A tleap script that builds the chain and sets N, CA, C and O, in Angstrom:
source leaprc.protein.ff14SB
mol = sequence {
  NMET LYS LYS ILE GLN LYS LEU VAL GLY GLU
  GLU GLU LYS LEU ARG MET PRO ILE ALA GLN
  GLY LEU PRO TRP THR THR ASP GLU PRO LYS
  CYS LEU ILE LYS PRO PRO VAL LYS LYS ASN
  THR ILE PRO ILE ASP LEU LYS LEU HIE ASN
  ASP ILE ARG ALA VAL GLU ARG ALA ARG PHE
  ALA HIE GLN VAL ALA GLU LYS GLY ARG LEU
  ILE LYS GLN TYR LYS MET GLU ARG GLU ARG
  GLN GLN LYS LEU GLU GLU GLU GLU GLU ILE
  LYS ARG LEU ARG LYS GLU LEU ILE PRO LYS
  ALA GLN LEU MET PRO TYR PHE CASP
}
set mol.1.N position { 82.225 -37.069 47.681 }
set mol.1.CA position { 83.048 -36.157 48.453 }
set mol.1.C position { 82.270 -35.720 49.624 }
set mol.1.O position { 82.830 -35.760 50.720 }
set mol.2.N position { 81.135 -35.335 49.546 }
set mol.2.CA position { 80.245 -34.819 50.524 }
set mol.2.C position { 80.101 -35.988 51.605 }
set mol.2.O position { 80.070 -35.713 52.805 }
set mol.3.N position { 80.015 -37.288 51.144 }
set mol.3.CA position { 79.680 -38.348 51.982 }
set mol.3.C position { 80.903 -38.611 52.876 }
set mol.3.O position { 80.772 -38.981 54.043 }
set mol.4.N position { 82.213 -38.388 52.239 }
set mol.4.CA position { 83.393 -38.602 53.076 }
set mol.4.C position { 83.418 -37.537 54.136 }
set mol.4.O position { 83.691 -37.849 55.295 }
set mol.5.N position { 83.135 -36.237 53.786 }
set mol.5.CA position { 83.231 -35.229 54.812 }
set mol.5.C position { 82.138 -35.520 55.914 }
set mol.5.O position { 82.391 -35.340 57.105 }
set mol.6.N position { 81.010 -35.939 55.507 }
set mol.6.CA position { 79.995 -36.296 56.500 }
set mol.6.C position { 80.345 -37.327 57.398 }
set mol.6.O position { 80.042 -37.262 58.589 }
set mol.7.N position { 81.043 -38.396 56.841 }
set mol.7.CA position { 81.493 -39.498 57.676 }
set mol.7.C position { 82.511 -38.996 58.685 }
set mol.7.O position { 82.429 -39.305 59.874 }
set mol.8.N position { 83.506 -38.192 58.183 }
set mol.8.CA position { 84.619 -37.685 59.031 }
set mol.8.C position { 83.996 -36.823 60.100 }
set mol.8.O position { 84.388 -36.930 61.262 }
set mol.9.N position { 83.003 -35.939 59.750 }
set mol.9.CA position { 82.390 -35.103 60.750 }
set mol.9.C position { 81.706 -35.876 61.855 }
set mol.9.O position { 81.746 -35.458 63.012 }
set mol.10.N position { 81.046 -37.054 61.512 }
set mol.10.CA position { 80.304 -37.932 62.424 }
set mol.10.C position { 81.294 -38.537 63.415 }
set mol.10.O position { 81.062 -38.617 64.621 }
set mol.11.N position { 82.507 -38.993 62.778 }
set mol.11.CA position { 83.568 -39.676 63.608 }
set mol.11.C position { 84.151 -38.671 64.644 }
set mol.11.O position { 84.418 -39.006 65.798 }
set mol.12.N position { 84.313 -37.528 64.194 }
set mol.12.CA position { 84.843 -36.478 65.179 }
set mol.12.C position { 83.868 -36.202 66.312 }
set mol.12.O position { 84.268 -36.024 67.463 }
set mol.13.N position { 82.529 -36.167 65.958 }
set mol.13.CA position { 81.572 -35.853 66.945 }
set mol.13.C position { 81.525 -37.115 67.935 }
set mol.13.O position { 81.270 -36.945 69.127 }
set mol.14.N position { 81.772 -38.341 67.419 }
set mol.14.CA position { 81.761 -39.486 68.320 }
set mol.14.C position { 82.900 -39.516 69.348 }
set mol.14.O position { 82.813 -39.956 70.494 }
set mol.15.N position { 84.037 -38.954 68.734 }
set mol.15.CA position { 85.250 -38.981 69.586 }
set mol.15.C position { 85.202 -37.949 70.722 }
set mol.15.O position { 85.806 -38.125 71.780 }
set mol.16.N position { 84.510 -36.940 70.477 }
set mol.16.CA position { 84.329 -35.791 71.541 }
set mol.16.C position { 83.350 -36.371 72.628 }
set mol.16.O position { 82.246 -36.809 72.303 }
set mol.17.N position { 83.795 -36.359 73.941 }
set mol.17.CA position { 82.933 -36.742 74.945 }
set mol.17.C position { 81.892 -35.611 75.314 }
set mol.17.O position { 82.200 -34.419 75.332 }
set mol.18.N position { 80.726 -36.056 75.584 }
set mol.18.CA position { 79.510 -35.218 75.920 }
set mol.18.C position { 79.612 -35.084 77.466 }
set mol.18.O position { 79.670 -36.085 78.181 }
set mol.19.N position { 79.633 -33.784 77.974 }
set mol.19.CA position { 79.546 -33.598 79.358 }
set mol.19.C position { 78.033 -33.664 79.850 }
set mol.19.O position { 77.127 -32.957 79.411 }
set mol.20.N position { 77.922 -34.594 80.795 }
set mol.20.CA position { 76.615 -34.834 81.393 }
set mol.20.C position { 76.518 -34.218 82.739 }
set mol.20.O position { 77.235 -34.659 83.636 }
set mol.21.N position { 75.771 -33.327 82.942 }
set mol.21.CA position { 75.529 -32.662 84.244 }
set mol.21.C position { 74.737 -33.466 85.191 }
set mol.21.O position { 74.241 -34.537 84.840 }
set mol.22.N position { 74.601 -32.991 86.374 }
set mol.22.CA position { 73.832 -33.724 87.461 }
set mol.22.C position { 72.349 -33.465 87.078 }
set mol.22.O position { 71.993 -32.446 86.488 }
set mol.23.N position { 71.536 -34.432 87.447 }
set mol.23.CA position { 70.240 -34.199 87.154 }
set mol.23.C position { 69.457 -33.172 87.993 }
set mol.23.O position { 69.755 -33.026 89.179 }
set mol.24.N position { 68.489 -32.472 87.441 }
set mol.24.CA position { 67.811 -31.399 88.222 }
set mol.24.C position { 66.820 -32.109 89.141 }
set mol.24.O position { 66.054 -32.994 88.760 }
set mol.25.N position { 66.907 -31.632 90.408 }
set mol.25.CA position { 65.939 -32.253 91.298 }
set mol.25.C position { 65.091 -31.139 92.036 }
set mol.25.O position { 65.455 -29.963 92.043 }
set mol.26.N position { 63.969 -31.572 92.638 }
set mol.26.CA position { 63.149 -30.498 93.328 }
set mol.26.C position { 63.378 -30.701 94.758 }
set mol.26.O position { 62.876 -29.896 95.543 }
set mol.27.N position { 64.105 -31.719 95.208 }
set mol.27.CA position { 64.416 -31.876 96.555 }
set mol.27.C position { 65.368 -30.902 97.199 }
set mol.27.O position { 66.346 -30.447 96.606 }
set mol.28.N position { 65.015 -30.576 98.540 }
set mol.28.CA position { 65.977 -29.689 99.094 }
set mol.28.C position { 67.260 -30.367 99.392 }
set mol.28.O position { 67.253 -31.557 99.708 }
set mol.29.N position { 68.449 -29.635 99.306 }
set mol.29.CA position { 69.744 -30.212 99.543 }
set mol.29.C position { 69.819 -30.613 101.107 }
set mol.29.O position { 69.381 -29.877 101.991 }
set mol.30.N position { 70.392 -31.795 101.330 }
set mol.30.CA position { 70.537 -32.236 102.735 }
set mol.30.C position { 71.780 -31.622 103.271 }
set mol.30.O position { 72.809 -31.487 102.609 }
set mol.31.N position { 71.621 -31.249 104.542 }
set mol.31.CA position { 72.705 -30.660 105.359 }
set mol.31.C position { 73.563 -31.840 105.823 }
set mol.31.O position { 73.117 -32.739 106.536 }
set mol.32.N position { 74.757 -31.783 105.398 }
set mol.32.CA position { 75.671 -32.818 105.711 }
set mol.32.C position { 76.193 -32.649 107.166 }
set mol.32.O position { 76.425 -31.522 107.604 }
set mol.33.N position { 76.379 -33.768 107.917 }
set mol.33.CA position { 76.731 -33.603 109.370 }
set mol.33.C position { 78.351 -33.407 109.360 }
set mol.33.O position { 79.094 -34.183 108.758 }
set mol.34.N position { 78.757 -32.400 110.017 }
set mol.34.CA position { 80.216 -32.052 110.071 }
set mol.34.C position { 80.859 -33.181 110.941 }
set mol.34.O position { 80.247 -33.684 111.884 }
set mol.35.N position { 82.067 -33.538 110.596 }
set mol.35.CA position { 82.875 -34.477 111.482 }
set mol.35.C position { 83.259 -33.792 112.707 }
set mol.35.O position { 83.370 -32.566 112.735 }
set mol.36.N position { 83.478 -34.573 113.777 }
set mol.36.CA position { 83.828 -33.949 115.120 }
set mol.36.C position { 85.234 -33.272 114.924 }
set mol.36.O position { 86.081 -33.740 114.163 }
set mol.37.N position { 85.408 -32.169 115.648 }
set mol.37.CA position { 86.656 -31.432 115.542 }
set mol.37.C position { 87.728 -32.205 116.393 }
set mol.37.O position { 87.493 -32.543 117.553 }
set mol.38.N position { 88.942 -32.472 115.743 }
set mol.38.CA position { 89.897 -33.063 116.345 }
set mol.38.C position { 90.711 -32.172 117.299 }
set mol.38.O position { 90.823 -30.965 117.086 }
set mol.39.N position { 91.308 -32.816 118.412 }
set mol.39.CA position { 92.063 -31.820 119.273 }
set mol.39.C position { 93.393 -31.513 118.519 }
set mol.39.O position { 93.840 -32.202 117.602 }
set mol.40.N position { 93.959 -30.399 119.020 }
set mol.40.CA position { 95.291 -30.030 118.458 }
set mol.40.C position { 96.354 -31.034 118.842 }
set mol.40.O position { 96.445 -31.461 119.993 }
set mol.41.N position { 97.150 -31.402 117.865 }
set mol.41.CA position { 98.232 -32.367 118.231 }
set mol.41.C position { 99.381 -31.637 119.001 }
set mol.41.O position { 99.776 -30.519 118.670 }
set mol.42.N position { 99.874 -32.326 120.018 }
set mol.42.CA position { 100.856 -31.794 120.860 }
set mol.42.C position { 102.211 -32.406 120.425 }
set mol.42.O position { 102.359 -33.627 120.463 }
set mol.43.N position { 103.229 -31.560 120.003 }
set mol.43.CA position { 104.395 -32.209 119.452 }
set mol.43.C position { 105.155 -32.840 120.579 }
set mol.43.O position { 105.204 -32.319 121.693 }
set mol.44.N position { 105.728 -33.933 120.286 }
set mol.44.CA position { 106.640 -34.658 121.320 }
set mol.44.C position { 107.995 -34.055 121.200 }
set mol.44.O position { 108.406 -33.522 120.170 }
set mol.45.N position { 108.708 -34.175 122.375 }
set mol.45.CA position { 110.043 -33.543 122.395 }
set mol.45.C position { 111.001 -34.716 121.778 }
set mol.45.O position { 111.024 -35.867 122.215 }
set mol.46.N position { 111.742 -34.259 120.751 }
set mol.46.CA position { 112.600 -35.281 120.094 }
set mol.46.C position { 113.875 -35.276 120.839 }
set mol.46.O position { 114.309 -34.211 121.279 }
set mol.47.N position { 114.523 -36.416 121.018 }
set mol.47.CA position { 115.743 -36.477 121.624 }
set mol.47.C position { 116.759 -37.087 120.524 }
set mol.47.O position { 116.847 -38.300 120.334 }
set mol.48.N position { 117.449 -36.214 119.884 }
set mol.48.CA position { 118.366 -36.623 118.811 }
set mol.48.C position { 119.602 -37.093 119.469 }
set mol.48.O position { 120.019 -36.681 120.551 }
set mol.49.N position { 120.199 -38.071 118.654 }
set mol.49.CA position { 121.529 -38.698 119.062 }
set mol.49.C position { 122.493 -37.685 119.214 }
set mol.49.O position { 123.313 -37.775 120.127 }
set mol.50.N position { 122.499 -36.604 118.333 }
set mol.50.CA position { 123.527 -35.556 118.492 }
set mol.50.C position { 123.427 -34.832 119.853 }
set mol.50.O position { 124.442 -34.557 120.493 }
set mol.51.N position { 122.253 -34.546 120.256 }
set mol.51.CA position { 122.071 -33.823 121.500 }
set mol.51.C position { 122.564 -34.729 122.741 }
set mol.51.O position { 123.232 -34.281 123.673 }
set mol.52.N position { 122.174 -35.952 122.628 }
set mol.52.CA position { 122.672 -36.813 123.795 }
set mol.52.C position { 124.146 -36.961 123.758 }
set mol.52.O position { 124.776 -36.925 124.815 }
set mol.53.N position { 124.762 -37.130 122.585 }
set mol.53.CA position { 126.231 -37.163 122.483 }
set mol.53.C position { 126.985 -35.947 122.861 }
set mol.53.O position { 128.107 -35.976 123.367 }
set mol.54.N position { 126.272 -34.817 122.576 }
set mol.54.CA position { 126.967 -33.477 122.964 }
set mol.54.C position { 127.053 -33.298 124.483 }
set mol.54.O position { 128.026 -32.791 125.042 }
set mol.55.N position { 125.969 -33.750 125.102 }
set mol.55.CA position { 126.060 -33.741 126.617 }
set mol.55.C position { 127.033 -34.729 127.134 }
set mol.55.O position { 127.825 -34.387 128.012 }
set mol.56.N position { 127.031 -35.944 126.647 }
set mol.56.CA position { 128.123 -36.809 127.156 }
set mol.56.C position { 129.469 -36.328 126.799 }
set mol.56.O position { 130.365 -36.440 127.636 }
set mol.57.N position { 129.727 -35.760 125.553 }
set mol.57.CA position { 130.991 -35.237 125.292 }
set mol.57.C position { 131.448 -34.048 126.141 }
set mol.57.O position { 132.631 -33.934 126.461 }
set mol.58.N position { 130.495 -33.147 126.513 }
set mol.58.CA position { 130.747 -32.071 127.374 }
set mol.58.C position { 131.158 -32.587 128.794 }
set mol.58.O position { 132.104 -32.067 129.386 }
set mol.59.N position { 130.472 -33.568 129.305 }
set mol.59.CA position { 130.754 -34.133 130.652 }
set mol.59.C position { 132.155 -34.755 130.537 }
set mol.59.O position { 132.968 -34.511 131.428 }
set mol.60.N position { 132.519 -35.605 129.419 }
set mol.60.CA position { 133.864 -36.124 129.256 }
set mol.60.C position { 134.914 -35.101 129.218 }
set mol.60.O position { 135.962 -35.230 129.850 }
set mol.61.N position { 134.650 -34.111 128.502 }
set mol.61.CA position { 135.562 -32.912 128.292 }
set mol.61.C position { 135.951 -32.251 129.656 }
set mol.61.O position { 137.108 -31.976 129.975 }
set mol.62.N position { 134.783 -32.021 130.460 }
set mol.62.CA position { 134.960 -31.503 131.732 }
set mol.62.C position { 135.839 -32.483 132.656 }
set mol.62.O position { 136.723 -31.982 133.351 }
set mol.63.N position { 135.629 -33.768 132.674 }
set mol.63.CA position { 136.371 -34.710 133.341 }
set mol.63.C position { 137.811 -34.738 132.930 }
set mol.63.O position { 138.660 -34.771 133.821 }
set mol.64.N position { 138.191 -34.727 131.605 }
set mol.64.CA position { 139.543 -34.563 131.144 }
set mol.64.C position { 140.225 -33.311 131.699 }
set mol.64.O position { 141.354 -33.347 132.188 }
set mol.65.N position { 139.437 -32.132 131.593 }
set mol.65.CA position { 140.020 -30.885 132.032 }
set mol.65.C position { 140.309 -30.914 133.530 }
set mol.65.O position { 141.328 -30.374 133.959 }
set mol.66.N position { 139.438 -31.530 134.343 }
set mol.66.CA position { 139.615 -31.597 135.750 }
set mol.66.C position { 140.844 -32.523 136.061 }
set mol.66.O position { 141.684 -32.186 136.895 }
set mol.67.N position { 140.917 -33.642 135.397 }
set mol.67.CA position { 142.089 -34.570 135.543 }
set mol.67.C position { 143.313 -33.862 135.274 }
set mol.67.O position { 144.257 -33.939 136.061 }
set mol.68.N position { 143.374 -33.092 134.088 }
set mol.68.CA position { 144.579 -32.287 133.666 }
set mol.68.C position { 144.951 -31.330 134.747 }
set mol.68.O position { 146.129 -31.162 135.064 }
set mol.69.N position { 143.966 -30.704 135.314 }
set mol.69.CA position { 144.250 -29.733 136.365 }
set mol.69.C position { 144.771 -30.408 137.632 }
set mol.69.O position { 145.676 -29.885 138.283 }
set mol.70.N position { 144.229 -31.521 137.973 }
set mol.70.CA position { 144.773 -32.210 139.096 }
set mol.70.C position { 146.175 -32.630 138.896 }
set mol.70.O position { 146.985 -32.511 139.815 }
set mol.71.N position { 146.514 -33.130 137.714 }
set mol.71.CA position { 147.873 -33.537 137.459 }
set mol.71.C position { 148.736 -32.394 137.555 }
set mol.71.O position { 149.792 -32.503 138.178 }
set mol.72.N position { 148.386 -31.224 136.970 }
set mol.72.CA position { 149.307 -30.125 136.993 }
set mol.72.C position { 149.476 -29.645 138.411 }
set mol.72.O position { 150.592 -29.274 138.775 }
set mol.73.N position { 148.437 -29.625 139.252 }
set mol.73.CA position { 148.541 -29.214 140.638 }
set mol.73.C position { 149.465 -30.165 141.393 }
set mol.73.O position { 150.313 -29.740 142.177 }
set mol.74.N position { 149.287 -31.438 141.144 }
set mol.74.CA position { 150.142 -32.476 141.758 }
set mol.74.C position { 151.573 -32.340 141.436 }
set mol.74.O position { 152.421 -32.493 142.316 }
set mol.75.N position { 151.906 -32.038 140.126 }
set mol.75.CA position { 153.266 -31.776 139.749 }
set mol.75.C position { 153.917 -30.530 140.409 }
set mol.75.O position { 155.071 -30.552 140.838 }
set mol.76.N position { 153.114 -29.454 140.463 }
set mol.76.CA position { 153.559 -28.229 141.161 }
set mol.76.C position { 153.788 -28.480 142.587 }
set mol.76.O position { 154.759 -27.974 143.150 }
set mol.77.N position { 152.884 -29.293 143.256 }
set mol.77.CA position { 153.164 -29.591 144.722 }
set mol.77.C position { 154.322 -30.407 144.861 }
set mol.77.O position { 155.085 -30.208 145.806 }
set mol.78.N position { 154.565 -31.409 143.929 }
set mol.78.CA position { 155.736 -32.283 144.083 }
set mol.78.C position { 157.016 -31.472 143.855 }
set mol.78.O position { 158.027 -31.692 144.522 }
set mol.79.N position { 156.958 -30.529 142.903 }
set mol.79.CA position { 158.186 -29.722 142.724 }
set mol.79.C position { 158.473 -28.767 143.852 }
set mol.79.O position { 159.620 -28.527 144.228 }
set mol.80.N position { 157.413 -28.241 144.369 }
set mol.80.CA position { 157.632 -27.359 145.685 }
set mol.80.C position { 158.205 -28.181 146.711 }
set mol.80.O position { 159.141 -27.754 147.387 }
set mol.81.N position { 157.663 -29.459 146.903 }
set mol.81.CA position { 158.096 -30.283 148.070 }
set mol.81.C position { 159.490 -30.684 147.788 }
set mol.81.O position { 160.252 -30.793 148.749 }
set mol.82.N position { 159.951 -30.934 146.511 }
set mol.82.CA position { 161.264 -31.317 146.252 }
set mol.82.C position { 162.240 -30.101 146.456 }
set mol.82.O position { 163.364 -30.290 146.920 }
set mol.83.N position { 161.821 -28.926 146.124 }
set mol.83.CA position { 162.564 -27.738 146.318 }
set mol.83.C position { 162.776 -27.515 147.884 }
set mol.83.O position { 163.874 -27.170 148.319 }
set mol.84.N position { 161.741 -27.717 148.659 }
set mol.84.CA position { 161.885 -27.566 150.135 }
set mol.84.C position { 162.836 -28.588 150.711 }
set mol.84.O position { 163.592 -28.294 151.637 }
set mol.85.N position { 162.797 -29.908 150.108 }
set mol.85.CA position { 163.705 -30.858 150.659 }
set mol.85.C position { 165.183 -30.520 150.321 }
set mol.85.O position { 166.085 -30.705 151.139 }
set mol.86.N position { 165.398 -29.989 149.017 }
set mol.86.CA position { 166.725 -29.680 148.685 }
set mol.86.C position { 167.336 -28.519 149.565 }
set mol.86.O position { 168.514 -28.482 149.919 }
set mol.87.N position { 166.396 -27.598 149.862 }
set mol.87.CA position { 166.821 -26.479 150.776 }
set mol.87.C position { 167.090 -26.985 152.096 }
set mol.87.O position { 168.046 -26.506 152.706 }
set mol.88.N position { 166.341 -27.943 152.661 }
set mol.88.CA position { 166.662 -28.485 153.910 }
set mol.88.C position { 168.002 -29.279 153.962 }
set mol.88.O position { 168.760 -29.270 154.932 }
set mol.89.N position { 168.206 -29.969 152.798 }
set mol.89.CA position { 169.473 -30.706 152.719 }
set mol.89.C position { 170.624 -29.768 152.631 }
set mol.89.O position { 171.638 -30.007 153.287 }
set mol.90.N position { 170.546 -28.776 151.910 }
set mol.90.CA position { 171.625 -27.732 151.932 }
set mol.90.C position { 171.926 -27.130 153.242 }
set mol.90.O position { 173.089 -26.981 153.616 }
set mol.91.N position { 170.830 -26.753 154.002 }
set mol.91.CA position { 171.012 -26.175 155.344 }
set mol.91.C position { 171.659 -27.266 156.263 }
set mol.91.O position { 172.562 -26.970 157.045 }
set mol.92.N position { 171.177 -28.514 156.143 }
set mol.92.CA position { 171.839 -29.533 157.024 }
set mol.92.C position { 173.344 -29.655 156.692 }
set mol.92.O position { 174.182 -29.698 157.593 }
set mol.93.N position { 173.677 -29.710 155.351 }
set mol.93.CA position { 174.974 -29.834 154.992 }
set mol.93.C position { 175.862 -28.713 155.336 }
set mol.93.O position { 177.043 -28.923 155.608 }
set mol.94.N position { 175.326 -27.468 155.336 }
set mol.94.CA position { 176.133 -26.316 155.741 }
set mol.94.C position { 176.364 -26.356 157.281 }
set mol.94.O position { 177.403 -25.904 157.761 }
set mol.95.N position { 175.477 -26.848 157.971 }
set mol.95.CA position { 175.679 -26.949 159.558 }
set mol.95.C position { 176.690 -28.004 159.767 }
set mol.95.O position { 177.566 -27.830 160.615 }
set mol.96.N position { 176.639 -29.125 159.036 }
set mol.96.CA position { 177.601 -30.244 159.229 }
set mol.96.C position { 179.066 -29.838 158.841 }
set mol.96.O position { 180.035 -30.197 159.511 }
set mol.97.N position { 179.152 -29.119 157.793 }
set mol.97.CA position { 180.453 -28.918 157.200 }
set mol.97.C position { 180.929 -27.518 157.568 }
set mol.97.O position { 181.095 -26.633 156.728 }
set mol.98.N position { 181.144 -27.367 158.912 }
set mol.98.CA position { 181.646 -26.154 159.327 }
set mol.98.C position { 183.059 -25.990 158.911 }
set mol.98.O position { 183.809 -26.906 159.249 }
set mol.99.N position { 183.571 -24.999 158.239 }
set mol.99.CA position { 184.987 -25.035 157.907 }
set mol.99.C position { 185.818 -25.046 159.144 }
set mol.99.O position { 185.545 -24.294 160.080 }
set mol.100.N position { 186.822 -25.873 159.180 }
set mol.100.CA position { 187.753 -26.008 160.318 }
set mol.100.C position { 189.071 -25.868 159.736 }
set mol.100.O position { 189.270 -26.155 158.556 }
set mol.101.N position { 190.011 -25.428 160.529 }
set mol.101.CA position { 191.375 -25.229 160.138 }
set mol.101.C position { 191.953 -26.748 159.981 }
set mol.101.O position { 191.761 -27.625 160.823 }
set mol.102.N position { 192.607 -26.901 158.909 }
set mol.102.CA position { 193.226 -28.287 158.735 }
set mol.102.C position { 194.690 -28.092 158.840 }
set mol.102.O position { 195.209 -27.021 158.527 }
set mol.103.N position { 195.395 -29.148 159.293 }
set mol.103.CA position { 196.732 -29.169 159.258 }
set mol.103.C position { 197.403 -29.193 157.958 }
set mol.103.O position { 196.884 -29.812 157.029 }
set mol.104.N position { 198.574 -28.538 157.804 }
set mol.104.CA position { 199.236 -28.570 156.603 }
set mol.104.C position { 199.800 -29.904 156.370 }
set mol.104.O position { 200.208 -30.549 157.336 }
set mol.105.N position { 199.861 -30.364 155.218 }
set mol.105.CA position { 200.509 -31.709 154.939 }
set mol.105.C position { 201.995 -31.528 155.078 }
set mol.105.O position { 202.578 -30.480 154.798 }
set mol.106.N position { 202.592 -32.667 155.551 }
set mol.106.CA position { 204.066 -32.577 155.900 }
set mol.106.C position { 204.700 -33.102 154.690 }
set mol.106.O position { 204.515 -34.263 154.323 }
set mol.107.N position { 205.531 -32.176 153.989 }
set mol.107.CA position { 206.248 -32.602 152.854 }
set mol.107.C position { 207.729 -32.764 153.309 }
set mol.107.O position { 208.400 -31.816 153.718 }
set mol.108.N position { 208.162 -33.979 153.209 }
set mol.108.CA position { 209.681 -34.182 153.513 }
set mol.108.C position { 210.281 -35.060 152.483 }
set mol.108.O position { 211.477 -35.348 152.538 }
savepdb mol mol.pdb
quit
């Protein structure tokens, strides 16, 4: 029984790794050369598709609004011109159609 316990104890010792430290030296530690310092990175300006499309969409919306305004202005001008023409026509007809006395029809 003692033999078995001894074998089991030896197997457990073999399974456990032994930490091996660095060897002791009498040399002085070497000063490592520091790598050169890198320059700060400058971020680049990103141009996202959303930003580009937003600018184009704003320009298009402005053009549509301008076109709508011009059409509305044209319609108002045309209506005003038509109203002036109708008034001129009414004035002309009133001058032409001066009421005159008409003969009574002859009923026999």
